[in-house]
C-alpha positions as CSV (number, residue, x, y, z in Angstrom):
1,M,13.0,-4.9,8.0
2,K,16.2,-2.9,7.2
3,P,15.9,0.8,8.0
4,L,17.2,1.8,4.6
5,A,14.6,-0.3,2.8
6,V,11.8,1.3,4.9
7,L,13.1,4.8,4.2
8,T,13.4,4.1,0.5
9,F,9.9,2.7,0.3
10,A,8.5,5.6,2.3
11,A,10.2,8.1,0.0
12,L,8.8,6.3,-3.1
13,L,5.3,6.5,-1.6
14,A,5.7,10.1,-0.5
15,A,7.1,11.3,-3.9
16,P,3.8,11.2,-5.7
17,A,2.3,13.2,-2.8
18,F,4.6,16.1,-3.7
19,A,3.4,16.1,-7.3
20,Q,-0.3,15.9,-6.5
21,P,-2.6,16.4,-3.6
22,P,-3.2,13.5,-1.2
23,Q,-5.8,10.9,-2.3
24,T,-9.2,11.4,-1.0
25,P,-11.0,8.4,0.5
26,E,-13.0,8.1,-2.6
27,E,-9.9,8.0,-4.8
28,R,-8.4,5.4,-2.5
29,E,-11.6,3.3,-2.7
30,A,-11.5,3.6,-6.5
31,R,-7.9,2.5,-6.6
32,F,-8.9,-0.6,-4.4
33,N,-11.9,-1.4,-6.7
34,A,-9.7,-1.1,-9.8
35,A,-7.1,-3.4,-8.3
36,D,-9.6,-6.0,-7.1
37,A,-9.4,-8.0,-10.4
38,N,-11.6,-10.9,-9.3
39,K,-14.1,-8.7,-7.5
40,D,-14.0,-10.7,-4.3
41,G,-13.8,-7.6,-2.0
42,K,-10.2,-8.2,-1.1
43,L,-6.7,-7.8,-2.6
44,D,-4.2,-10.6,-2.7
45,K,-0.5,-9.6,-2.9
46,A,-0.4,-9.3,-6.7
47,E,-3.6,-7.2,-6.7
48,F,-2.2,-4.9,-3.9
49,I,1.0,-4.4,-5.7
50,S,-0.9,-3.4,-8.9
51,S,-2.7,-0.7,-6.8
52,L,0.6,1.1,-6.0
53,P,2.2,3.8,-8.0
54,A,4.8,2.3,-10.5
55,Q,7.7,3.7,-8.5
56,A,6.6,2.0,-5.3
57,Q,5.9,-1.5,-6.8
58,A,9.5,-2.7,-6.7
59,M,9.6,-2.3,-2.9
60,A,6.0,-3.5,-2.2
61,D,7.2,-7.2,-1.7
62,Q,9.3,-6.1,1.3
63,I,6.4,-4.6,3.2
64,W,3.6,-7.0,2.3
65,S,3.8,-9.2,5.3
66,S,5.1,-6.7,7.8
67,R,2.6,-3.8,7.1
68,V,-0.1,-4.8,4.7
69,D,-0.9,-8.5,5.5
70,A,0.2,-8.3,9.1
71,D,-2.3,-11.0,10.1
72,G,-0.9,-13.4,7.5
73,D,-4.2,-14.4,5.9
74,G,-2.9,-13.7,2.4
75,Y,-5.1,-10.7,1.5
76,V,-6.1,-7.3,2.6
77,T,-9.8,-6.3,2.8
78,K,-11.2,-2.9,1.6
79,E,-11.4,-1.8,5.3
80,Q,-7.8,-2.8,6.0
81,Y,-6.7,-1.1,2.7
82,M,-8.5,2.1,3.5
83,A,-6.9,2.2,7.0
84,L,-3.3,1.6,5.7
85,R,-1.0,4.5,6.3
86,M,0.9,4.7,3.0
87,G,3.8,6.7,4.2
88,P,6.6,6.5,6.7
89,R,5.8,5.1,10.0
90,P,5.9,7.4,13.0
91,A,9.0,7.1,15.2
92,G,8.9,4.0,17.4
93,Q,6.7,1.8,15.3
Protein backbone atom coordinates (compact mmCIF):
# COMPACT_ATOMS: atom_id res chain seq x y z
CA MET A 1 0.00 0.00 0.00
CA LYS A 2 1.21 3.49 -0.67
CA PRO A 3 2.68 5.18 2.41
CA LEU A 4 0.64 8.35 1.88
CA ALA A 5 -2.60 6.36 1.81
CA VAL A 6 -1.65 4.56 5.03
CA LEU A 7 -0.78 7.83 6.76
CA THR A 8 -3.97 9.48 5.57
CA PHE A 9 -6.12 6.59 6.76
CA ALA A 10 -4.30 6.48 10.10
CA ALA A 11 -4.87 10.21 10.55
CA LEU A 12 -8.56 9.81 9.78
CA LEU A 13 -8.91 7.05 12.35
CA ALA A 14 -6.89 8.95 14.93
CA ALA A 15 -8.77 12.24 14.49
CA PRO A 16 -11.88 11.10 16.39
CA ALA A 17 -9.62 9.95 19.22
CA PHE A 18 -8.54 13.53 19.80
CA ALA A 19 -12.15 14.66 20.09
CA GLN A 20 -13.28 11.87 22.39
CA PRO A 21 -11.76 9.26 24.69
CA PRO A 22 -10.70 5.94 23.10
CA GLN A 23 -13.43 3.36 22.74
CA THR A 24 -13.79 0.82 25.49
CA PRO A 25 -14.07 -2.85 24.56
CA GLU A 26 -17.79 -2.60 25.30
CA GLU A 27 -18.15 0.33 22.90
CA ARG A 28 -16.21 -1.54 20.19
CA GLU A 29 -18.41 -4.60 20.70
CA ALA A 30 -21.54 -2.44 20.45
CA ARG A 31 -20.21 -0.93 17.20
CA PHE A 32 -19.59 -4.44 15.85
CA ASN A 33 -23.08 -5.62 16.85
CA ALA A 34 -24.70 -2.56 15.26
CA ALA A 35 -22.78 -3.12 12.01
CA ASP A 36 -23.62 -6.85 11.84
CA ALA A 37 -26.78 -6.23 9.82
CA ASN A 38 -27.58 -9.91 9.16
CA LYS A 39 -26.60 -10.98 12.70
CA ASP A 40 -24.33 -13.79 11.51
CA GLY A 41 -21.56 -12.92 13.99
CA LYS A 42 -19.19 -11.55 11.38
CA LEU A 43 -18.83 -8.46 9.21
CA ASP A 44 -18.46 -8.52 5.47
CA LYS A 45 -16.71 -5.62 3.77
CA ALA A 46 -19.82 -3.41 3.54
CA GLU A 47 -20.75 -4.06 7.17
CA PHE A 48 -17.18 -3.32 8.29
CA ILE A 49 -17.11 -0.04 6.39
CA SER A 50 -20.42 0.95 7.98
CA SER A 51 -18.81 0.45 11.41
CA LEU A 52 -16.17 3.12 10.76
CA PRO A 53 -16.43 6.82 11.51
CA ALA A 54 -17.71 8.71 8.46
CA GLN A 55 -14.37 10.40 7.81
CA ALA A 56 -12.59 6.99 7.62
CA GLN A 57 -15.06 5.22 5.33
CA ALA A 58 -13.58 6.63 2.11
CA MET A 59 -10.21 5.01 2.83
CA ALA A 60 -11.56 1.72 4.21
CA ASP A 61 -11.58 -0.02 0.85
CA GLN A 62 -7.80 0.34 0.66
CA ILE A 63 -7.14 -1.44 3.94
CA TRP A 64 -9.80 -4.16 3.79
CA SER A 65 -7.63 -6.91 2.29
CA SER A 66 -4.32 -5.88 3.80
CA ARG A 67 -5.28 -5.27 7.44
CA VAL A 68 -8.85 -6.30 8.08
CA ASP A 69 -9.49 -9.39 5.94
CA ALA A 70 -5.86 -10.48 5.89
CA ASP A 71 -6.81 -14.16 5.60
CA GLY A 72 -8.96 -13.41 2.52
CA ASP A 73 -12.10 -15.22 3.69
CA GLY A 74 -14.37 -12.25 2.94
CA TYR A 75 -15.32 -11.34 6.48
CA VAL A 76 -14.02 -10.38 9.91
CA THR A 77 -15.25 -12.16 13.03
CA LYS A 78 -16.05 -10.35 16.27
CA GLU A 79 -12.79 -11.66 17.74
CA GLN A 80 -10.80 -10.37 14.75
CA TYR A 81 -12.63 -7.04 14.91
CA MET A 82 -11.94 -6.61 18.61
CA ALA A 83 -8.24 -7.35 18.03
CA LEU A 84 -7.86 -4.86 15.15
CA ARG A 85 -5.52 -2.01 15.88
CA MET A 86 -7.43 0.94 14.43
CA GLY A 87 -4.61 3.40 14.19
CA PRO A 88 -1.23 3.73 12.55
CA ARG A 89 0.88 0.61 12.43
CA PRO A 90 4.05 0.56 14.47
CA ALA A 91 7.22 1.17 12.45
CA GLY A 92 8.37 -1.87 10.52
CA GLN A 93 4.96 -3.49 10.02
